[in-house]
N, C-alpha and C positions, 0 to 999 in steps of 0.2 A: 245594339250588335244582333242577330239576329239566333232566335235558339236553335234553329233546323237547320239540320244537315240534312246532304244528299250524298250518300254512300252509294258509288254506282260500281257494281264488280260487271267487268268487262268478259263477254264467252259468246260464245252462236247454241239457239235451241236446238233441240233435238237429241234423240237418245244417243249418236253415232258421236255426241258432242261433249256427253258428261263428264268424262275420267279423262279426256285430254289436255296436255299441259297449257294449251289455249283458253284453256275453262276455266284456267286457277281463280279467275274474279267470281264469275258465279260458286265453285266451291266456297270463296271463303264466304262470302255473305252468307250463304245455304248454311256452311258451320255456323256461324254467328245467331240464325235466327233458330236453329233447332237448339244451339246451348242456350239461349235466352228463353225459350219456349213460344216460338211468333210463327205467324204463318205468312206465307205468301200469296198475297192474290191476284190473280190476273188483273190489268189493267191497261189504260192506252199504252200501244208503244212495250209493253215490258208486262214485270211482274212489281210488286209491290209490298213491302212489310216495315211495318212501324213499329218502334222502336223506344222506351221511353226509359230516359235514366238523367237524375240528378239535373233534372230540371229540361232537359235537353231532347228534341226529340229528332232520332234517327232514320230517316227514311230509306230505307232499304232498298234500290234499285238496280233489275236484271233487265237491261235493253231484249228485247225479242226481237228488235229491226235485222240481225245480224251483224257481225262485228263492224262493217265498214258501213255503216248508218246509224252508229249507235250516237252519235252527236244530235239526232232528230230526237231521240228519247231523253238525254240528256236534257238537251233545251226544253222541251215542251213538260217536264218535271221542275226546271229552274223557273219557269216560268210560273205554272199553275198552283207551286205553292211556296214562290215568292220567297227564294232561298238564293242569298248574293255569292255569285263567285266565290268568295272564300270561304264559304262553308261546304264545297263539292270537294268531292275526295272520290278521285277514280282506281279502282281496283285494278292492276293489267301484269300479265304478264312479262317474263324480260328474258332474251335471249343474251343480252350482255351481261348477265350476272350469273354466279354460280349456284345452282339450285339452293333453293331457298333462303337465298340471302335477299336482305330487305331493304332497298332503297327508299326512303320518301320525299320528294324534293316538290317546292312550290310553284317550280314550273318546269318547263324544258323542252326538247324536239320530242319528234314522235316517233322517233329510232324507227324511222318505218312501218311503224305499227299501225293496219287499218284502221281499227278501233279509235287511237290519239288521231289519226287522221282528219278522221270525219269529226271528231270533236272541235277539234281545231278549226276545220273550215267552217261548220255551223254556229262557234260560240264566237269566229273570229278572234281569238287571245289563244296565247297559248299559257297564260297563265293561273293554272287551276291547279292543282295540288295532284300529283300522281301518286300512289302507293304501289311500289312497282316489284313484284316476287318474280326470284330469279329463277329460273328453268333452265340454264348454261345453254353450251351451242355443241352438244357432244353428239353430233351427226358428219354424214360426211357428204361432200361438197355435193351441191344439186338436190338434196335430201332434206332442206330445211321445212318446205308444208307436209310431210309425210311424218318430220319429229313432232311438229308443233303441234301437228292433228293427230300424234301417236298417245299411245295411254303411259302414263308413267312406269319407270322400272320397279324389280321389286322391292330395292334399296331404298329409291324416293317414296315408296308406299308405304315405309316403314318409317319413313320419319317425318311424313305427314302430317298426323294427327298435331303434333308437338308446336310444326311449325302453324295452324290453325289456327291452335292457341293462344298465340302470339299474334296474330293476325287478326283476331278479335279483341285481344288489350289493344291492337293499335288503332281500331276502329275507335272504341271507348276513348283513348287518350286524347286524339283528334277533336274529338266534339269536349273535352271536359279540360283539356289541360291546355290544347292547344297546337299548330302548327310547331311553333319554334320547339316546346318543351318536346314535345311525339319526337322530331326529328333528332334533337339530343338523345332522349333514351331509346328510341328503338333502330337508326342507321347505321348500319352494317351488321346488326345483329343477325 
């Protein structure tokens, strides 16, 4: 069993995307890195930070390929670091969950998410764990893109720190307690 884990936060690079709902994957791994005092380094196809905990190595990845090519970065780092599929956790925003709600699943469809579509296409499987963070769907018809690429509202901003703390616990749990225990502990929180 491999002690290496690839934790992929999905997002888009560029200042205009930093605080958008679609970038919650980046925000979660950034928060984790800051909390644990580790830094991201620019590497091939993204930014990478390494965290060691209880004999495990967590590689936090922020692909710089833009969302719709995320799979390229995921595959490259899985191959380079010899990380098995079951040790990959992909963090993504989800319109079908209410704000801040968490759902961890061992596999599933891409739900129309371009980052997940790309990972599916390049890995040729949907059997990888995703950690979906609810951004809710409080937008008017035809306004989905504006909403997803929009900033959090004030109430959401106030609630985010606690959710980011919880997300950090989930990352550690995935690598130490395993997927089943993590799902039992955190799903629906």
